[in-house]
N, C-alpha and C positions, 0 to 999 in steps of 0.2 A: 231338336232343330239345332243343328249348328252352323253359324256364318263366320266365316273368315273376313274381317275388315282391318282396313288399316284405322289407328287410332287418329290420324291425321286428317280423315274424311269425317268424324262425328264433330258435329258445330253446335250441337247444344241437348241438353235434356229436357224432356217433356214427361209433365207429370198431369196425368187427368184423372178425375174422379168421376163414378157413375153408380148409380142404385142399381143393384142387380135384385131382379124378382123372381121367385120361383113358388113351389105349390108350399113352401113353409115359410113365406114371407118374405122380406125383402133386406138387403144390407149395402152397406157402402162399400165400393172397392176402388182402388186406387192402382193406376197402371205408371209405370215407369219406362219410358220409350228413349230411345236416342235416334236423334235427327243427323242423317247425314247430308254431307256438301251437295248431293244430289237431290235434295227432299225427300229422300227415302226415310220410312220413321222403321225402326226396328223395336219389339218388345222385348223388354230385359226382365222384368217381373210385373205380376201384382201382388197387392196385399190389401189386407184390410183396415192395416195400420197407418193411418195418415201420419202420425209424427216418425213412425219409424222410416217410411217411405222418403219422407221428406230428408230426414238425417242421412238416410242412402245415396240421394240425390245431391244433396250438399256435398259428401265426400267425395263422389265423382265428379262433380264441377269443380271441386278443386284441384283433385288431381288432373284433370284434364284441362283446368283451365278453359272452361267454358260455361257459358249462362245456363239458366235454369228458367223453360217457360212454363208457369204453372198456370194450368185451366182452372179457373173453377167448376167444380161438380155441379151436374143436372140437379136442379132444384124440385123436380117432379117427384 
């Protein structure tokens, strides 16, 4: 799905961690979202590599000059 938005409407980058469980077991997944000035959240990517997604978020944060909101992953 493609969405057209103005870069000026992006106010933050959000990182969320979660544990995904299925019949083969469980694994950590990390979500990178952008937050718009109308409070809408758009998913950019999901990743299993925390360091990789943090690097991507830092690059976007610096380019757009916006903060990163990093939510701690679920401990269950």
